Backbone as JSON, one array per atom type, in Angstrom:
{
  "sequence": "LGVTLTLVYPPIASECSNCIIDVQTGRSTGIYKSGGPHPFTNYTVCPRCGGDGRTTAASTENITVRWYPNPRKFGDMPMTANNTEGFVKIIGYISDLPKVKRASSYQYGMGGMTEKYVMEGEPIAHGLTRTRYFEMLVRRV",
  "N": [[12.75, 5.03, -10.29], [10.64, 6.51, -11.39], [8.54, 8.82, -11.76], [8.38, 12.13, -10.13], [6.78, 12.67, -7.07], [5.21, 14.79, -4.99], [5.34, 15.41, -1.65], [3.16, 16.95, 0.64], [3.33, 18.18, 3.74], [1.42, 18.69, 6.73], [0.52, 21.98, 7.88], [2.81, 23.9, 9.85], [2.45, 25.75, 12.74], [4.08, 28.89, 13.73], [5.7, 31.35, 15.79], [5.14, 34.85, 14.69], [7.44, 36.35, 12.81], [7.76, 39.21, 12.67], [6.44, 40.82, 14.42], [5.43, 42.01, 17.65], [4.49, 39.96, 20.18], [1.73, 39.78, 22.39], [1.93, 38.67, 25.31], [-0.23, 37.53, 26.96], [-2.46, 37.39, 25.51], [-1.59, 35.86, 23.03], [-1.59, 36.98, 20.72], [-0.85, 39.38, 18.21], [0.58, 42.57, 18.97], [0.57, 44.58, 17.29], [2.77, 45.97, 17.06], [5.97, 46.66, 15.61], [8.3, 44.42, 15.22], [11.92, 44.86, 15.72], [13.87, 44.47, 12.93], [12.28, 42.73, 11.44], [10.9, 41.02, 8.55], [8.9, 42.54, 7.09], [8.48, 45.83, 7.48], [6.21, 47.84, 8.82], [3.76, 50.36, 10.06], [3.46, 51.26, 13.46], [0.85, 49.95, 15.78], [-1.03, 49.12, 13.98], [-2.24, 46.6, 11.49], [-0.26, 43.68, 11.23], [1.3, 42.8, 8.35], [2.39, 40.57, 7.89], [1.31, 38.37, 9.71], [-1.16, 39.17, 9.78], [-2.45, 39.85, 12.47], [-2.86, 37.91, 13.99], [-0.54, 36.74, 15.11], [0.9, 34.39, 14.89], [2.24, 32.56, 12.35], [1.66, 30.23, 9.63], [3.33, 27.34, 7.97], [3.5, 25.25, 5.21], [5.27, 22.53, 4.61], [7.04, 21.03, 2.17], [8.23, 17.94, 0.12], [10.16, 16.09, -2.17], [9.64, 13.1, -3.77], [10.62, 10.07, -5.78], [8.71, 7.88, -7.64], [6.98, 5.02, -8.69], [4.24, 5.28, -11.03], [1.0, 4.39, -11.57], [-1.69, 5.11, -13.33], [-3.79, 3.66, -14.61], [-6.44, 1.73, -14.06], [-6.43, -1.14, -14.77], [-3.96, -1.91, -14.68], [-3.46, -2.55, -11.99], [-3.47, -5.02, -10.78], [-3.39, -7.54, -8.72], [-3.73, -6.11, -6.35], [-5.75, -5.25, -3.62], [-8.87, -3.76, -3.79], [-10.46, -1.02, -2.08], [-12.71, 0.51, -3.22], [-15.48, 0.53, -5.3], [-15.59, 1.85, -7.55], [-13.14, 2.8, -9.55], [-12.41, 5.18, -10.51], [-10.42, 7.94, -10.64], [-8.47, 6.95, -8.88], [-5.32, 5.75, -8.19], [-2.42, 3.95, -8.48], [0.53, 3.65, -6.56], [3.94, 2.95, -6.31], [6.8, 2.86, -4.31], [10.03, 3.37, -2.88], [10.77, 1.51, 0.27], [12.09, 2.91, 2.12], [11.22, 5.71, 1.93], [8.77, 5.33, 3.03], [7.99, 6.19, 5.9], [7.86, 9.01, 5.36], [5.83, 9.48, 3.52], [3.55, 8.53, 5.02], [3.51, 10.43, 6.75], [2.75, 12.72, 5.7], [0.2, 14.98, 4.5], [-1.01, 15.34, 2.19], [-0.66, 14.49, -1.47], [1.09, 15.84, -4.22], [0.98, 15.7, -7.69], [2.47, 16.47, -11.02], [2.11, 17.29, -14.35], [2.56, 18.27, -17.47], [2.39, 21.02, -16.83], [0.14, 21.11, -15.22], [-1.35, 20.59, -12.04], [-2.13, 18.12, -9.81], [-4.04, 17.06, -7.0], [-3.56, 14.6, -4.39], [-4.87, 12.1, -2.16], [-4.11, 9.85, 0.6], [-5.31, 6.28, 0.15], [-6.39, 4.3, 2.17], [-4.2, 1.7, 3.71], [-0.72, 1.61, 2.94], [1.15, -1.27, 1.46], [3.69, -3.94, 1.57], [5.69, -4.63, -1.23], [7.08, -6.44, -3.7], [9.64, -9.52, -4.22], [11.01, -9.86, -2.05], [9.53, -8.14, -0.34], [10.77, -6.02, 0.98], [11.99, -3.96, 0.08], [10.38, -2.2, -1.42], [7.14, -0.51, -1.23], [3.59, -0.31, -2.16], [0.64, 1.45, -2.72], [-2.7, 2.9, -2.82], [-3.7, 6.11, -4.0], [-5.9, 8.75, -4.04], [-7.6, 10.77, -6.32], [-8.51, 14.38, -5.38]],
  "CA": [[11.6, 4.4, -10.4], [9.82, 6.61, -12.54], [7.92, 9.98, -11.49], [8.33, 12.86, -9.06], [5.73, 12.84, -6.26], [5.72, 15.65, -4.04], [4.59, 14.98, -0.28], [2.81, 18.06, 1.25], [3.16, 18.0, 5.11], [0.62, 19.35, 7.46], [1.29, 23.07, 8.11], [3.41, 24.12, 11.09], [2.21, 27.39, 13.06], [5.28, 29.35, 14.48], [5.29, 32.81, 16.22], [5.31, 35.84, 13.85], [8.97, 37.17, 13.2], [7.47, 40.55, 12.21], [5.68, 41.61, 15.18], [5.76, 41.43, 18.91], [3.37, 39.01, 20.55], [1.18, 39.95, 23.4], [1.88, 37.06, 26.15], [-1.63, 37.0, 27.61], [-3.49, 36.98, 24.35], [-1.12, 35.2, 22.14], [-1.72, 37.75, 19.59], [-0.16, 40.53, 17.7], [0.51, 43.98, 19.6], [0.48, 45.63, 16.45], [4.19, 46.64, 17.23], [6.85, 46.18, 14.46], [9.59, 43.96, 15.91], [12.99, 45.3, 15.12], [14.82, 43.44, 12.27], [11.3, 41.84, 10.81], [11.06, 41.13, 7.15], [7.92, 43.59, 6.52], [8.08, 46.73, 8.12], [4.9, 48.31, 9.02], [3.44, 51.46, 11.08], [3.05, 50.64, 14.75], [-0.19, 50.02, 16.11], [-1.68, 48.68, 12.68], [-2.19, 45.03, 11.38], [1.11, 43.09, 11.17], [1.03, 42.3, 7.13], [2.59, 39.09, 7.57], [0.12, 37.31, 10.27], [-2.56, 39.57, 9.87], [-2.79, 40.22, 13.66], [-2.98, 36.65, 14.56], [0.66, 36.62, 15.9], [1.34, 33.44, 14.48], [2.26, 32.29, 10.91], [1.8, 28.94, 9.19], [3.85, 27.26, 6.64], [3.5, 24.01, 4.78], [6.5, 22.01, 3.97], [7.05, 19.95, 0.95], [9.39, 17.18, -0.36], [9.75, 15.2, -3.54], [10.34, 11.51, -3.93], [10.57, 9.18, -7.09], [7.74, 6.67, -7.37], [6.37, 4.44, -9.94], [2.88, 5.92, -11.16], [-0.08, 3.4, -12.44], [-3.02, 5.67, -13.38], [-4.51, 2.66, -15.1], [-6.95, 0.58, -12.97], [-6.23, -2.58, -15.42], [-2.5, -2.55, -14.13], [-3.39, -2.8, -10.26], [-3.36, -6.57, -10.61], [-4.09, -8.24, -7.61], [-3.77, -5.23, -5.17], [-6.99, -5.48, -2.96], [-9.43, -2.5, -3.83], [-11.25, -0.62, -1.08], [-13.79, 1.05, -3.66], [-15.81, -0.23, -6.34], [-15.23, 2.74, -8.79], [-11.61, 2.99, -9.51], [-12.13, 6.39, -11.37], [-9.61, 8.91, -9.79], [-7.26, 6.17, -8.09], [-3.68, 5.82, -8.81], [-1.24, 2.94, -7.43], [2.06, 4.07, -6.88], [5.01, 2.11, -5.86], [7.89, 3.6, -3.67], [10.78, 2.66, -1.77], [10.18, 1.54, 1.59], [12.72, 3.94, 3.04], [10.38, 6.72, 2.19], [7.34, 5.24, 3.76], [7.49, 6.99, 6.99], [7.48, 10.43, 4.97], [4.88, 9.17, 2.98], [2.64, 8.36, 5.83], [3.54, 11.6, 7.72], [2.28, 13.68, 4.44], [-1.31, 15.18, 4.41], [-1.6, 15.06, 0.81], [0.46, 14.39, -2.52], [0.83, 16.44, -5.53], [1.64, 15.16, -8.93], [2.12, 17.47, -11.91], [2.35, 17.08, -15.57], [2.4, 19.25, -18.42], [2.07, 22.37, -16.47], [-1.06, 21.06, -14.32], [-0.97, 19.74, -10.9], [-3.33, 17.35, -9.33], [-3.74, 16.62, -5.52], [-4.21, 13.36, -4.04], [-5.05, 11.73, -0.77], [-4.07, 8.2, 0.63], [-6.63, 5.65, 0.29], [-6.02, 2.72, 2.75], [-2.85, 1.69, 4.31], [0.46, 1.0, 2.08], [1.5, -2.5, 1.89], [5.04, -4.0, 1.24], [5.77, -5.13, -2.57], [8.06, -7.11, -4.45], [9.79, -10.47, -3.96], [11.53, -10.18, -0.54], [8.64, -7.07, 0.61], [11.58, -5.14, 2.04], [12.43, -2.65, -0.65], [9.2, -1.32, -2.06], [5.7, -0.38, -0.93], [2.59, 0.1, -3.3], [-0.66, 2.2, -2.12], [-3.58, 3.48, -3.63], [-4.03, 7.35, -3.57], [-7.26, 9.37, -4.34], [-7.59, 12.54, -6.62], [-9.42, 15.23, -4.67]],
  "C": [[11.06, 5.1, -11.43], [9.58, 8.23, -12.2], [8.5, 10.89, -10.37], [7.19, 13.02, -8.38], [5.96, 14.05, -5.29], [4.59, 15.57, -2.95], [4.54, 16.35, 0.32], [2.44, 17.59, 2.65], [2.16, 19.0, 5.81], [1.43, 20.78, 7.74], [1.68, 23.28, 9.59], [3.14, 25.65, 11.77], [3.56, 27.66, 14.09], [4.83, 30.87, 14.98], [5.83, 33.49, 15.09], [6.79, 36.09, 14.08], [8.8, 38.47, 12.91], [7.02, 41.49, 13.23], [5.89, 41.38, 16.66], [4.31, 41.24, 19.46], [3.06, 39.75, 21.98], [1.34, 38.57, 24.39], [0.67, 36.68, 26.68], [-2.52, 36.64, 26.65], [-2.86, 35.87, 23.33], [-0.99, 35.81, 21.08], [-0.82, 38.79, 19.26], [-0.49, 41.76, 18.56], [0.14, 45.0, 18.61], [1.86, 46.43, 16.32], [4.97, 46.11, 16.43], [8.0, 45.85, 15.46], [10.96, 44.31, 14.95], [13.73, 44.33, 14.26], [13.79, 42.62, 11.36], [11.29, 42.07, 9.57], [10.0, 42.06, 6.56], [7.72, 44.64, 7.61], [6.7, 47.35, 8.0], [4.69, 49.69, 10.22], [3.1, 50.64, 12.63], [1.63, 50.92, 14.9], [-1.11, 49.6, 14.84], [-1.64, 47.21, 12.67], [-0.91, 44.68, 10.79], [0.78, 42.57, 9.31], [1.37, 40.8, 7.02], [1.97, 37.74, 8.37], [-0.92, 37.84, 10.3], [-3.16, 39.93, 11.29], [-3.0, 38.75, 14.33], [-1.69, 36.25, 15.53], [1.34, 35.21, 15.68], [1.41, 32.81, 12.9], [2.21, 30.65, 10.55], [2.3, 28.7, 7.89], [4.02, 25.69, 6.4], [4.79, 23.73, 4.02], [6.28, 20.98, 2.97], [8.26, 19.18, 0.58], [9.02, 16.47, -1.49], [10.46, 13.95, -3.23], [10.1, 11.12, -5.17], [9.72, 8.13, -6.56], [7.57, 6.11, -8.85], [4.86, 4.69, -9.96], [1.92, 4.98, -12.1], [-1.28, 3.95, -12.22], [-4.23, 4.74, -14.0], [-4.97, 1.67, -14.34], [-6.59, -0.82, -13.51], [-4.92, -3.13, -14.88], [-2.42, -2.63, -12.73], [-3.08, -4.28, -10.22], [-3.88, -7.05, -9.51], [-4.15, -7.61, -6.34], [-5.39, -5.27, -4.72], [-7.7, -3.95, -3.32], [-10.19, -2.22, -2.64], [-12.72, 0.12, -1.83], [-14.17, 0.12, -4.84], [-15.55, 0.61, -7.51], [-13.84, 3.16, -8.45], [-11.25, 4.18, -10.03], [-11.36, 7.4, -10.46], [-8.54, 8.27, -8.89], [-6.2, 5.74, -8.67], [-2.89, 4.84, -8.06], [0.01, 3.65, -7.69], [2.81, 3.12, -5.91], [6.47, 2.79, -5.94], [9.11, 2.84, -3.04], [10.56, 2.72, -0.32], [11.0, 2.42, 2.73], [11.93, 5.1, 3.06], [9.0, 6.6, 2.61], [7.05, 5.91, 4.8], [7.2, 8.52, 6.57], [6.21, 10.42, 4.05], [3.65, 9.22, 3.81], [2.34, 9.77, 6.53], [2.73, 12.78, 6.78], [1.04, 13.64, 4.64], [-1.92, 14.82, 3.31], [-0.57, 14.95, -0.17], [0.1, 15.17, -3.72], [1.83, 15.6, -6.73], [1.45, 16.07, -10.09], [2.63, 17.01, -13.34], [1.8, 17.68, -16.48], [1.84, 20.56, -17.9], [0.67, 22.23, -15.47], [-0.53, 20.17, -13.13], [-2.07, 19.19, -10.32], [-3.08, 16.82, -7.85], [-4.59, 15.44, -5.27], [-4.08, 13.16, -2.6], [-4.78, 10.11, -0.45], [-5.38, 7.81, 0.85], [-6.35, 4.34, 0.68], [-4.52, 2.97, 3.04], [-1.78, 1.2, 3.18], [0.69, -0.52, 2.58], [2.77, -2.95, 1.23], [4.55, -4.99, -0.28], [6.62, -5.65, -2.82], [8.2, -8.48, -3.96], [10.2, -10.67, -2.34], [10.55, -9.25, 0.1], [9.58, -6.37, 1.51], [12.22, -4.03, 1.43], [11.51, -1.88, -1.22], [8.08, -1.48, -1.32], [4.95, 0.14, -2.02], [1.38, 0.49, -2.13], [-1.28, 2.83, -3.19], [-3.74, 4.89, -3.06], [-5.38, 7.73, -4.54], [-7.3, 10.73, -4.96], [-8.64, 13.25, -5.93], [-9.79, 16.44, -5.46]]
}
């Protein structure tokens, strides 16, 4: 179709693999867990989780979409905002739609710069049969 769009999913919290967790508080005991990735002195702050006992990691995935940053090319797509500045229309495969809806934000990079976007409204079916593509508006944040 065109360009690569990076989907950024919400961060997932997981138990720290570097320290032992206190079962009552759910926080780090400050004791190094044998085999952990970042050794540290016992009874100090764990360098991996900062003493929280949990780490968060955001996952990403790339998909290919058509990218229309020019508002004049939006055609008959319904606009939800009077000002189209910062809005981009994207068209992608309908098979990627569940991933797109699950993502919390989107990143598009060009020429060494990366811009962050969020969904503006709901995606709609696109094309003659309306079974192969979707289109939606995203807003730059």
